[in-house]
C-alpha positions as CSV (number, residue, x, y, z in Angstrom):
1,X,0.1,-0.2,-0.1
2,X,3.0,2.6,0.6
3,X,4.1,2.1,-2.9
4,X,1.1,2.5,-4.3
5,X,0.8,5.9,-1.8
6,X,3.8,7.0,-3.0
7,X,3.3,6.4,-7.2
8,X,0.3,8.5,-6.3
9,X,1.9,11.4,-5.0
10,X,4.3,11.3,-7.5
11,X,1.9,11.4,-10.2
12,X,2.0,7.9,-11.4
13,X,-1.0,6.7,-10.2
14,X,-1.5,3.2,-11.2
15,X,-4.2,2.0,-13.5
16,X,-5.5,-1.5,-13.2
17,X,-9.0,-3.3,-14.7
18,X,-10.8,-5.6,-12.3
19,X,-13.5,-7.7,-14.5
20,X,-14.9,-5.2,-17.4
21,X,-14.3,-2.0,-15.6
22,X,-10.9,0.2,-16.2
23,X,-10.2,1.9,-12.7
24,X,-7.0,4.6,-11.5
25,X,-6.2,5.0,-7.9
26,X,-6.5,8.5,-6.7
27,X,-3.7,10.5,-4.9
28,X,-5.2,9.7,-1.3
29,X,-3.9,5.6,-2.1
30,X,-7.6,4.5,-0.9
31,X,-9.5,5.5,-3.6
32,X,-10.2,5.1,-7.5
33,X,-11.7,6.9,-10.5
34,X,-13.3,4.5,-12.8
35,X,-12.0,5.4,-16.4
36,X,-13.8,3.1,-18.6
37,X,-15.3,-0.1,-20.4
38,X,-12.3,-2.6,-21.4
39,X,-15.0,-2.8,-24.3
40,X,-14.9,1.1,-24.8
41,X,-17.5,2.1,-27.3
42,X,-19.0,-1.5,-28.1
43,X,-19.6,-1.9,-24.5
44,X,-23.1,-3.6,-23.5
45,X,-25.8,-4.5,-21.3
46,X,-26.0,-3.1,-18.1
47,X,-23.4,-0.8,-16.1
48,X,-23.6,-1.6,-12.7
49,X,-20.4,0.3,-10.8
50,X,-19.3,-1.4,-7.6
51,X,-18.7,0.7,-4.6
52,X,-15.0,-0.4,-3.8
53,X,-13.0,-3.1,-5.7
54,X,-10.4,-5.7,-4.0
55,X,-6.8,-5.6,-6.4
56,X,-3.8,-7.0,-5.5
57,X,-5.2,-7.8,-1.8
58,X,-5.7,-3.7,-1.4
59,X,-9.6,-2.7,-1.0
60,X,-10.2,0.7,-2.5
61,X,-13.7,3.1,-2.6
62,X,-15.2,4.2,-6.3
63,X,-15.3,7.8,-5.7
64,X,-15.0,9.2,-9.0
65,X,-16.4,8.2,-12.2
66,X,-14.2,10.0,-14.7
67,X,-13.8,12.1,-17.4
68,X,-15.4,11.0,-20.8
69,X,-15.3,7.6,-19.0
70,X,-18.1,5.8,-21.0
71,X,-18.5,8.8,-23.2
72,X,-20.6,7.4,-26.8
73,X,-21.1,3.8,-25.0
74,X,-24.3,3.7,-26.8
75,X,-25.2,0.1,-26.1
76,X,-25.4,0.4,-22.0
77,X,-28.4,-0.3,-21.5
78,X,-29.1,0.8,-17.7
79,X,-26.9,2.3,-15.1
80,X,-26.6,1.9,-11.3
81,X,-24.5,4.4,-9.4
82,X,-23.3,3.1,-5.9
83,X,-23.4,5.3,-2.5
84,X,-19.5,5.9,-2.4
85,X,-19.2,8.0,-5.9
86,X,-19.0,12.1,-4.4
87,X,-17.9,12.9,-8.2
88,X,-19.3,12.7,-11.7
89,X,-16.6,14.2,-14.2
90,X,-17.3,16.2,-17.4
91,X,-18.8,14.5,-19.9
92,X,-18.8,11.2,-17.9
93,X,-21.8,9.4,-19.5
94,X,-22.5,12.0,-22.3
95,X,-24.1,10.2,-25.3
96,X,-24.6,6.9,-23.7
97,X,-28.2,7.0,-25.5
98,X,-29.1,3.0,-24.9
99,X,-30.1,4.1,-20.9
100,X,-33.3,3.4,-20.0
101,X,-35.7,4.1,-16.7
102,X,-35.0,6.7,-13.8
103,X,-31.3,8.1,-13.1
104,X,-30.6,7.4,-9.5
105,X,-27.7,10.1,-8.4
106,X,-27.1,8.7,-5.1
107,X,-26.6,10.4,-1.8
108,X,-23.3,10.5,-1.8
109,X,-22.7,12.6,-4.9
110,X,-21.5,16.3,-4.2
111,X,-20.7,17.5,-7.6
112,X,-22.1,16.5,-11.7
113,X,-19.8,18.5,-13.3
114,X,-20.4,19.7,-17.0
115,X,-21.9,17.7,-19.7
116,X,-22.0,14.6,-17.4
117,X,-25.3,13.4,-18.8
118,X,-25.9,15.1,-21.7
119,X,-27.9,13.6,-24.8
120,X,-28.8,10.4,-22.7
121,X,-31.7,10.7,-24.6
122,X,-32.7,7.0,-23.6
123,X,-33.8,7.6,-20.3
124,X,-37.6,7.7,-20.1
125,X,-38.3,7.6,-16.3
126,X,-37.4,10.1,-13.3
127,X,-34.5,12.0,-12.4
128,X,-33.8,11.3,-8.8
129,X,-31.1,13.8,-7.2
130,X,-28.9,12.8,-4.1
131,X,-29.4,15.0,-0.9
132,X,-25.6,15.9,-0.7
133,X,-25.4,17.2,-4.1
134,X,-24.1,20.9,-4.3
135,X,-23.0,21.6,-7.7
136,X,-24.8,20.8,-11.1
137,X,-22.5,22.1,-13.9
138,X,-23.1,23.3,-17.3
139,X,-25.3,20.9,-19.4
140,X,-25.0,18.6,-17.4
141,X,-28.5,16.9,-18.1
142,X,-29.2,18.8,-21.6
143,X,-31.4,16.9,-24.0
144,X,-32.3,14.1,-21.8
145,X,-35.6,14.4,-23.0
146,X,-37.2,11.4,-22.0
147,X,-36.9,12.2,-18.2
148,X,-40.7,12.9,-16.7
149,X,-42.2,13.8,-13.8
150,X,-41.1,16.4,-11.1
151,X,-37.5,17.6,-10.8
152,X,-36.6,18.1,-7.2
153,X,-33.8,20.0,-6.4
154,X,-31.8,19.2,-2.9
155,X,-31.3,21.3,-0.4
156,X,-27.7,21.5,-0.4
157,X,-27.5,22.4,-4.4
158,X,-26.1,25.9,-4.3
159,X,-24.7,25.8,-8.3
160,X,-26.8,25.2,-11.3
161,X,-25.2,26.1,-14.6
162,X,-26.8,27.5,-17.8
163,X,-28.3,25.2,-19.5
164,X,-28.2,22.4,-17.4
165,X,-31.6,21.1,-17.7
166,X,-32.1,22.0,-21.4
167,X,-34.4,20.2,-23.5
168,X,-36.0,18.7,-20.7
169,X,-39.3,17.5,-20.2
170,X,-40.4,17.6,-16.7
171,X,-44.1,18.7,-15.5
172,X,-43.0,20.3,-12.6
173,X,-40.5,21.7,-10.4
174,X,-39.7,22.2,-6.9
175,X,-36.9,23.1,-4.3
176,X,-36.2,21.9,-0.8
177,X,-37.8,24.9,1.2
178,X,-34.5,24.7,3.1
179,X,-32.2,25.7,0.2
180,X,-30.8,28.9,0.8
181,X,-29.8,29.5,-2.9
182,X,-32.4,28.3,-4.8
183,X,-36.2,28.7,-4.6
184,X,-39.7,27.4,-6.2
185,X,-41.6,30.4,-4.6
186,X,-45.6,30.4,-5.2
187,X,-45.7,27.0,-6.4
188,X,-44.2,28.2,-9.7
189,X,-42.9,24.8,-11.1
190,X,-39.5,26.6,-11.4
191,X,-36.6,27.1,-10.1
192,X,-35.5,30.8,-9.3
193,X,-32.4,32.2,-7.7
194,X,-33.4,33.8,-4.4
195,X,-30.4,36.3,-4.1
196,X,-31.2,38.0,-7.7
197,X,-34.8,36.9,-8.9
198,X,-33.8,35.4,-11.7
199,X,-35.5,32.3,-12.9
200,X,-33.3,29.8,-13.9
201,X,-34.8,26.8,-15.2
202,X,-38.7,26.3,-15.9
203,X,-41.3,23.3,-17.2
204,X,-44.5,23.3,-19.5
205,X,-45.9,24.0,-15.9
206,X,-44.2,27.0,-14.9
207,X,-46.1,30.2,-13.8
208,X,-43.3,33.2,-13.9
209,X,-44.4,34.7,-10.4
210,X,-44.3,38.4,-10.5
211,X,-41.1,39.0,-8.4
212,X,-39.0,37.5,-11.1
213,X,-36.6,40.0,-12.5
214,X,-35.3,38.0,-14.6
215,X,-35.1,35.1,-17.2
216,X,-32.4,33.0,-17.1
217,X,-30.3,31.7,-20.3
218,X,-32.1,28.3,-21.7
219,X,-34.5,28.7,-18.9
220,X,-37.5,27.0,-21.1
221,X,-35.3,25.7,-24.2
222,X,-37.5,23.8,-26.5
223,X,-40.4,22.6,-24.1
224,X,-42.4,20.2,-25.3
225,X,-46.4,21.3,-24.8
226,X,-45.6,25.0,-24.1
227,X,-48.4,26.9,-25.4
228,X,-48.2,30.5,-23.8
229,X,-45.9,32.7,-22.0
230,X,-47.0,35.3,-19.5
231,X,-43.8,37.3,-18.9
232,X,-44.6,39.7,-15.3
233,X,-44.2,43.4,-15.8
234,X,-41.3,42.9,-12.9
235,X,-38.9,41.2,-15.9
236,X,-36.0,43.7,-17.2
237,X,-34.2,41.1,-19.0
238,X,-34.5,37.8,-20.8
239,X,-31.7,35.9,-21.3
240,X,-29.9,33.9,-24.2
241,X,-32.1,31.4,-25.8
242,X,-34.6,31.5,-23.1
243,X,-37.0,30.7,-25.0
244,X,-35.9,29.0,-28.1
245,X,-37.4,26.2,-29.9
246,X,-40.5,26.5,-28.2
247,X,-42.4,25.2,-30.8
248,X,-45.7,24.7,-29.6
249,X,-46.0,28.6,-28.2
250,X,-48.7,30.3,-30.1
251,X,-50.9,33.4,-30.7
252,X,-49.1,37.2,-29.2
253,X,-46.5,37.8,-27.7
254,X,-46.1,41.1,-25.6
255,X,-43.1,41.6,-24.1
256,X,-43.8,44.0,-21.3
257,X,-42.4,47.6,-20.7
258,X,-40.3,46.4,-17.9
259,X,-38.0,44.5,-20.4
260,X,-34.9,46.3,-20.9
261,X,-32.7,43.4,-22.8
262,X,-34.0,40.7,-25.1
263,X,-30.8,37.9,-25.2
264,X,-29.4,36.7,-28.3
265,X,-31.9,33.8,-29.6
266,X,-34.3,34.3,-26.6
267,X,-37.4,32.8,-28.8
268,X,-35.3,31.7,-32.1
269,X,-37.7,29.4,-34.2
270,X,-40.7,30.0,-31.9
271,X,-42.8,29.2,-35.4
272,X,-45.9,28.8,-34.2
273,X,-46.8,32.4,-32.6
274,X,-48.9,33.2,-35.0
275,X,-50.5,36.6,-33.9
276,X,-48.9,40.0,-33.2
277,X,-45.4,40.6,-31.3
278,X,-45.7,43.8,-29.2
279,X,-42.1,44.8,-27.8
280,X,-42.2,47.1,-24.7
281,X,-41.4,50.6,-25.0
282,X,-38.2,50.3,-22.5
283,X,-36.4,47.8,-24.8
284,X,-33.2,48.8,-24.9
285,X,-30.9,45.9,-26.7
286,X,-32.4,42.7,-28.7
287,X,-29.5,40.1,-29.5
288,X,-28.4,38.3,-32.5
289,X,-31.5,36.0,-33.5
290,X,-33.6,36.9,-31.3
291,X,-37.3,36.5,-33.0
292,X,-35.2,34.5,-35.9
293,X,-37.5,32.2,-37.9
294,X,-40.7,33.7,-35.9
295,X,-42.0,33.1,-39.1
296,X,-45.9,33.3,-38.3
297,X,-46.0,36.2,-36.6
298,X,-48.8,38.2,-38.4
299,X,-48.4,41.6,-37.3
300,X,-45.4,43.4,-34.5
301,X,-45.5,46.7,-33.1
302,X,-42.3,48.6,-30.9
303,X,-43.9,50.6,-28.6
304,X,-40.2,52.1,-28.2
305,X,-39.7,55.4,-29.3
306,X,-36.0,55.1,-29.6
307,X,-35.5,52.3,-32.1
308,X,-33.8,49.4,-29.9
309,X,-30.5,48.1,-30.7
310,X,-29.7,45.0,-32.2
311,X,-27.3,42.5,-31.9
312,X,-24.4,42.4,-34.3
313,X,-22.0,40.5,-32.0
314,X,-22.5,37.0,-34.4
315,X,-24.2,37.2,-37.3
316,X,-26.9,39.2,-36.3
317,X,-30.3,38.3,-38.1
318,X,-32.5,39.5,-35.4
319,X,-35.8,39.1,-37.7
320,X,-34.0,37.2,-40.2
321,X,-37.1,35.0,-41.6
322,X,-39.7,36.7,-39.1
323,X,-43.3,36.7,-40.3
324,X,-44.0,40.6,-41.2
325,X,-41.5,42.7,-42.3
326,X,-44.7,45.9,-41.2
327,X,-43.4,47.1,-38.1
328,X,-46.2,49.6,-36.2
329,X,-43.9,52.3,-34.6
330,X,-45.0,55.2,-32.0
331,X,-46.4,57.9,-33.7
332,X,-43.7,60.4,-34.9
333,X,-40.8,57.5,-35.3
334,X,-41.1,56.3,-38.6
335,X,-38.0,58.4,-39.5
336,X,-36.0,57.2,-36.5
337,X,-36.7,53.3,-37.4
338,X,-36.4,54.1,-41.3
339,X,-32.5,55.3,-40.6
340,X,-31.6,52.3,-38.0
341,X,-30.9,48.5,-38.3
342,X,-34.6,48.0,-37.8
343,X,-34.7,48.7,-41.8
344,X,-34.0,46.4,-44.3
345,X,-35.3,47.3,-47.7
346,X,-35.7,43.8,-49.0
347,X,-37.1,42.7,-45.8
348,X,-34.5,39.6,-45.1
349,X,-33.9,40.7,-42.0
350,X,-36.0,43.5,-40.7
351,X,-38.4,45.9,-42.0
352,X,-39.1,47.8,-45.3
353,X,-42.3,49.6,-44.0
354,X,-43.3,51.4,-40.6
355,X,-46.5,52.5,-40.1
356,X,-46.9,55.3,-37.2
357,X,-49.7,54.1,-34.8
358,X,-52.8,56.5,-34.6
359,X,-51.8,59.3,-31.7
360,X,-55.2,59.2,-29.8
361,X,-55.2,54.4,-29.5
362,X,-51.4,55.3,-27.7
363,X,-52.3,54.2,-24.3
364,X,-51.0,50.9,-22.5
365,X,-53.3,51.4,-19.5
366,X,-56.7,51.3,-19.5
367,X,-59.1,53.6,-17.1
368,X,-55.9,55.7,-16.3
369,X,-56.2,59.0,-18.0
370,X,-54.2,62.4,-18.2
371,X,-55.8,65.6,-18.7
372,X,-54.8,68.7,-20.8
373,X,-56.4,71.9,-20.3
374,X,-57.7,74.2,-21.9
375,X,-57.9,72.9,-25.1
376,X,-58.5,75.1,-27.7
377,X,-55.4,77.0,-26.4
378,X,-53.1,80.1,-27.2
379,X,-50.2,79.9,-24.3
380,X,-50.2,78.0,-21.1
381,X,-51.1,74.7,-21.3
382,X,-51.6,72.5,-18.0
383,X,-51.2,68.9,-17.8
384,X,-52.3,66.6,-14.8
385,X,-51.5,63.1,-14.1
386,X,-50.4,60.5,-12.0
387,X,-46.6,60.7,-11.3
388,X,-45.6,62.1,-14.8
389,X,-42.6,61.2,-16.0
390,X,-42.1,62.6,-19.6
391,X,-43.8,64.9,-22.0
392,X,-43.4,64.8,-25.4
393,X,-45.0,67.2,-28.2
394,X,-45.6,66.7,-31.9
395,X,-46.9,69.1,-34.7
396,X,-49.2,67.8,-37.1
397,X,-46.5,66.7,-39.6
398,X,-45.5,64.5,-36.6
399,X,-42.4,66.5,-36.1
400,X,-40.9,66.6,-32.2
401,X,-41.3,70.3,-31.1
402,X,-40.0,69.3,-28.0
403,X,-39.3,66.5,-24.9
404,X,-39.0,67.2,-21.4
405,X,-38.6,65.5,-18.5
406,X,-41.2,65.8,-15.5
407,X,-41.4,65.1,-11.8
408,X,-45.1,65.4,-9.7
409,X,-48.5,65.4,-11.1
410,X,-48.7,68.6,-12.9
411,X,-46.8,69.9,-15.9
412,X,-47.1,73.1,-17.5
413,X,-46.2,74.3,-21.5
414,X,-46.4,77.4,-23.2
415,X,-47.3,77.4,-26.7
416,X,-47.4,80.8,-27.6
417,X,-44.3,80.6,-29.2
418,X,-45.6,77.9,-31.5
419,X,-47.4,78.8,-34.9
420,X,-51.0,78.0,-34.8
421,X,-52.3,74.5,-35.2
422,X,-53.1,71.0,-34.6
423,X,-50.2,69.6,-32.2
424,X,-50.2,66.0,-30.3
425,X,-48.8,65.6,-26.4
426,X,-47.4,62.5,-25.5
427,X,-47.3,62.0,-21.6
428,X,-45.3,59.1,-20.2
429,X,-46.7,58.9,-15.9
430,X,-45.8,55.8,-14.2
431,X,-48.9,54.2,-15.1
432,X,-49.6,54.8,-18.8
433,X,-48.1,56.5,-21.6
434,X,-51.3,58.5,-23.6
435,X,-51.2,61.0,-26.4
436,X,-53.8,64.0,-26.4
437,X,-54.5,66.2,-29.0
438,X,-54.9,69.9,-28.7
439,X,-55.3,73.1,-31.5
440,X,-53.3,75.8,-30.8
441,X,-54.8,79.5,-32.1
C-alpha cells in the first residue's frame, strides 16, 4: 500500500482492471476513479458500478467517475451508481443513449460536472437527485428529453449551470424549502435564484411569479407542450435562448414595458406564434437571432420611441425569416426606425415599412387618464396626471418640437412660441403612456 501511495503522490497513479471496468488509483491511495469499460464504445448490457474493488489484496472505494469515462457507449442499457461516488466528472456518460428507466444520483454525490449526462436521450423515467449534491454543471442533463415527472432540487444545491436542463421535459419543479440559494416560490414549478430573482429553469407548467426580475439563459429552451407564456411586468431581462425552440407557443407575444434587454436567440425558431409581437417601450437591446425564424407572426409593434439596438456580435439576423416585414411604431418615430438597423429594404432581416400608430390610440393602461387643458389654447397649457415622467410634443407633421422630463402630477407648457395648428402631446406617467390632441390658436 505504501508503494501505491508514493506512486500516486509522484504523479504515477496506478491503473488496473477488475472485471470489465478500468480504474486509476486516486492521490489518497485508498480510492479510485472509474475510467471506462474495457470494451470502450462497444460495451453492452447493464452498467452496475461497484462501491469498491479489490486489486492485489487492496480494497479501494470507487469515488469518482472519470472524465468522458463512458462517453459514446451507446449500447449500455442501464446504469447503477453506488453510494460511494462523490464526483461525476465532465462528459462521464455523455451520449450514452441506450440507458433507460430512472436515473438515481445517490446521496453520496456532491458534484456533477458539465455535460455529465448530456444527450442521454434513452432515459424515460424520473431524475432523482441525492441530498448531498451541491453543484450541477453546465449542460449536465442537456437533451435528456425522456425524463418526466417532477424534478426536486435538494437542499444543498448551490450552483446550477446554464443549460443544465435544456430540452428536458419535466412536468413540475420544486426546490427543498431549506435551500438557501434557490427557491420555487408560489408553487411556480420553476427554479429561481433567490438572491437575484432570476428564473433559472422552468417547465411546461411554470407560472412566472411577479417577483422574477430576469429569465435565465435557456430557461425554457425546447419545452414541448408549452403553448403560452405570460411575462410579468417585474421582468427586466430575458436571457440568451430563454424560449428558443418552443415550437408549440402560439398566439400573441407581449414583451412588457419593464423589459430592457432581450438576449441572443431568446425566441429563436418559435414558429408557432401566429398573432402580434409587441415589444415594450423600454427595450434598449435585442440580441442576435432573438426572433429569427419566428415565421408566422402576423403583426409586429414596437412601443419604443428610440429604436432598440440590434445585436451584431455574431451574425445579427435578429428578425431574419420573421413573419411580417411591416412594423407599427409610436407616432412620430417612423423616421428614426427607417434610419436604423431595423430597416431592411428587402425585408429579409428586418422591416421595409414602418407605420406610425394613431396618436389617439397610444395608451398602454386602460382607465388611467391624463388631462390637458385648456383646449383650444393660446399660451400656457396644463397637463394633469399621476406621477408624470416625461412629456413629448409633436406638430401635425409628426415632428417632435419638445421633449422634457417631469416630476410630480402637474406639468405646464407655453405654446405661445409655436404657430397655430394641431399638436399632439405624449404624456408618460408611472402607469401609462397617453397621447392627447390639442389645437393651438
